[in-house]
C-alpha positions in Angstrom: -21.2 -20.7 16.1 -17.9 -21.2 14.2 -14.9 -21.4 16.5 -12.9 -18.9 14.5 -15.8 -16.4 14.6 -15.9 -16.9 18.4 -12.2 -16.2 18.6 -12.6 -13.2 16.4 -15.3 -11.8 18.7 -13.0 -12.3 21.7 -10.3 -10.4 19.9 -12.6 -7.5 19.1 -13.8 -7.5 22.8 -10.2 -6.6 23.8 -10.4 -3.4 21.8 -11.7 -0.7 24.2 -14.3 1.6 22.8 -16.1 4.6 24.2 -20.0 4.6 24.0 -19.7 7.1 21.2 -17.3 5.0 19.2 -19.6 1.9 19.6 -22.5 4.0 18.4 -20.5 5.2 15.4 -19.7 1.5 14.4 -23.3 0.5 14.7 -24.4 3.5 12.6 -21.9 2.8 9.9 -22.7 -0.9 9.6 -26.5 -0.2 9.7 -26.2 2.5 7.0 -24.2 0.1 4.8 -26.7 -2.7 5.3 -29.6 -0.4 4.4 -27.8 0.8 1.3 -26.7 -2.6 0.1 -29.5 -5.1 0.6 -29.0 -8.7 -0.4 -31.5 -9.5 -3.2 -32.2 -13.0 -4.4 -30.8 -16.3 -3.4 -27.0 -16.7 -3.2 -25.5 -19.4 -5.3 -23.5 -22.1 -3.5 -19.7 -21.3 -3.6 -19.0 -25.0 -4.1 -20.0 -25.3 -7.7 -18.4 -24.1 -10.9 -16.8 -20.7 -11.3 -18.8 -19.4 -8.4 -16.2 -20.7 -6.0 -13.4 -18.6 -7.7 -15.5 -15.5 -7.5 -16.5 -16.2 -3.9 -12.9 -16.6 -2.9 -11.9 -13.3 -4.6 -14.9 -11.5 -3.2 -14.0 -12.5 0.3 -10.8 -10.4 0.0 -12.9 -7.3 -0.6 -15.2 -8.3 2.2 -12.3 -8.5 4.7 -10.9 -5.3 3.3 -14.2 -3.5 3.8 -14.6 -4.9 7.4 -11.0 -3.9 8.2 -11.3 -0.3 6.9 -14.5 0.2 8.8 -13.1 -1.2 12.0 -9.8 0.6 11.8 -11.5 3.9 11.1 -13.9 3.3 14.0 -11.5 1.8 16.6 -8.2 3.3 15.6 -5.0 1.2 15.8 -6.4 -1.4 18.2 -7.9 -3.6 15.5 -4.8 -3.4 13.3 -2.6 -4.3 16.2 -4.8 -7.3 17.1 -4.7 -8.5 13.5 -0.9 -8.2 13.5 -0.7 -10.8 16.2 -3.1 -13.2 14.5 -2.1 -16.6 13.1 -3.4 -18.8 10.2 -6.8 -20.0 11.2 -7.6 -16.9 13.3 -10.5 -14.6 12.5 -8.3 -11.6 12.0 -5.6 -13.3 9.9 -7.2 -12.5 6.5 -7.2 -8.8 7.5 -3.5 -9.1 8.4 -2.4 -10.5 5.1 -4.9 -8.7 2.8 -5.0 -5.3 4.4 -2.5 -4.3 7.1 0.5 -5.9 5.4 -0.2 -4.5 1.9 -0.6 -1.0 3.5 2.7 -1.4 5.2 4.3 -2.6 2.0 2.9 0.4 0.1 4.6 2.7 2.6 8.1 1.3 1.8 10.1 3.7 -0.2 12.5 2.5 -2.9 12.8 -0.8 -4.7 15.4 -2.2 -2.3 13.2 -1.5 0.7 10.3 -3.3 -1.0 12.5 -6.3 -1.9 13.5 -6.6 1.8 9.9 -6.3 2.9 8.7 -9.2 0.7 11.5 -11.4 2.0 10.6 -10.5 5.6 7.0 -11.3 4.9 7.9 -14.8 3.6 10.0 -15.5 6.7 7.2 -14.2 8.9 4.9 -16.9 7.5 7.4 -19.5 8.7 7.5 -17.8 12.1 3.8 -18.2 12.3 4.1 -21.9 11.4 6.6 -22.3 14.3 4.1 -20.7 16.7 1.3 -23.0 15.5 3.6 -26.0 15.9 4.6 -24.9 19.4 0.9 -24.9 20.3 0.3 -28.2 18.6 -2.1 -26.5 16.1 -0.3 -26.9 12.8 -2.9 -29.0 10.9 -3.2 -29.5 7.2 -5.4 -26.5 6.5 -3.1 -24.1 8.4 0.0 -25.6 6.9 -1.5 -25.1 3.4 -2.2 -21.4 4.3 1.4 -20.9 5.4 2.7 -22.6 2.2 0.4 -20.5 0.0 1.3 -17.2 1.6 5.0 -18.1 1.9 5.2 -18.9 -1.8 3.3 -15.7 -2.7 5.8 -13.5 -0.9 8.8 -15.6 -2.0 7.7 -15.4 -5.6 7.3 -11.6 -5.3 10.7 -11.3 -3.6 12.4 -13.4 -6.3 10.8 -11.4 -9.1 11.8 -8.1 -7.6 15.4 -9.3 -7.1 15.4 -10.4 -10.8 14.0 -7.0 -12.0 16.4 -5.1 -9.9 19.4 -7.0 -11.2 18.3 -6.9 -14.8 17.6 -3.2 -14.6 20.6 -2.0 -12.7 23.0 -4.9 -12.9 24.2 -7.0 -10.0 23.6 -5.0 -6.8 25.7 -5.9 -3.8 22.9 -4.8 -1.5 20.3 -6.9 -3.3 22.5 -9.9 -3.4 23.2 -9.5 0.4 19.4 -9.3 1.0 18.9 -12.4 -1.0 21.6 -14.3 0.9 20.2 -13.1 4.2 16.7 -14.2 3.1 17.9 -17.7 2.3 19.8 -17.9 5.6 16.7 -16.7 7.6 14.5 -19.3 5.9 17.0 -22.1 6.7 17.2 -20.9 10.4 13.4 -20.8 10.6 13.0 -24.3 9.2 15.4 -25.6 11.8 13.3 -23.9 14.5 10.1 -25.5 13.2 11.8 -28.9 13.1 12.7 -28.6 16.7 9.0 -28.5 17.5 8.7 -32.0 16.2 10.0 -33.3 19.6 6.7 -32.8 21.3 4.4 -33.0 18.3 1.8 -35.6 17.4 2.5 -37.8 14.4 0.0 -35.8 12.3 1.8 -32.5 13.1 5.2 -34.1 12.4 3.9 -35.0 9.0 2.6 -31.4 8.4 6.0 -30.0 9.4 7.7 -32.4 7.0 5.4 -31.4 4.2 6.0 -27.7 4.9 9.7 -28.2 4.8 9.6 -30.0 1.5 7.6 -27.1 -0.1 9.7 -24.4 1.3 13.0 -26.1 0.3 11.7 -26.6 -3.2 11.0 -22.9 -3.5 14.3 -21.8 -2.1 16.3 -24.3 -4.3 14.4 -23.0 -7.3 15.4 -19.5 -6.4 19.1 -20.5 -5.9 19.0 -22.3 -9.3 17.7 -19.3 -11.1 20.2 -17.1 -9.3 23.0 -19.4 -10.4 21.8 -19.3 -14.0 21.8 -15.5 -14.0 25.4 -15.5 -12.7 26.5 -17.9 -15.4 24.9 -15.8 -18.1 26.5 -12.6 -16.8 30.0 -14.1 -17.1 
């Protein structure tokens, strides 16, 4: 059995259910399986465009699983997902379901901007925890980079849209400055984990730092160009 699946099962075992709740989960899954049988052979996800569709389809699969589990178990599953790290069974549920739901509940453009910045910093906090445990390998580092860049790009775009629509906002500029400072602080914390890291993990930390700094420097450059154009 896949080690991530085993870990996921252990996480679910921590969620306490009554006999009635367990029966409800079984009935829901069973009903869904009966109503949605798999017909025909599945194409390999490693060839052609099938890989792209398979990747996108998995997001809906995780969302369906999460919704079913959250409805059946209450907040326990969502809480367990919130503590997950890249490579964990529940991590896709965290970034594809619980965090988007939280983001949707943020009221106002300024609150949404801050939320995206906080998400990007959270990805670096996850990298630090992985490095602390000696588990920051290439695959997990790439996941951190991808999710960091996704949130950072959204953050930068929302800052641009806010400034272009309403002019330079003191609050938004303050949020951007704090975001850049938080990223810098978090990179220093990750670098401190290199002391007790293997050579491979040190290389992954260096690679992560390069990617993150490229994104932040790009953001600062664009911000500087906007300031010059506004003068």
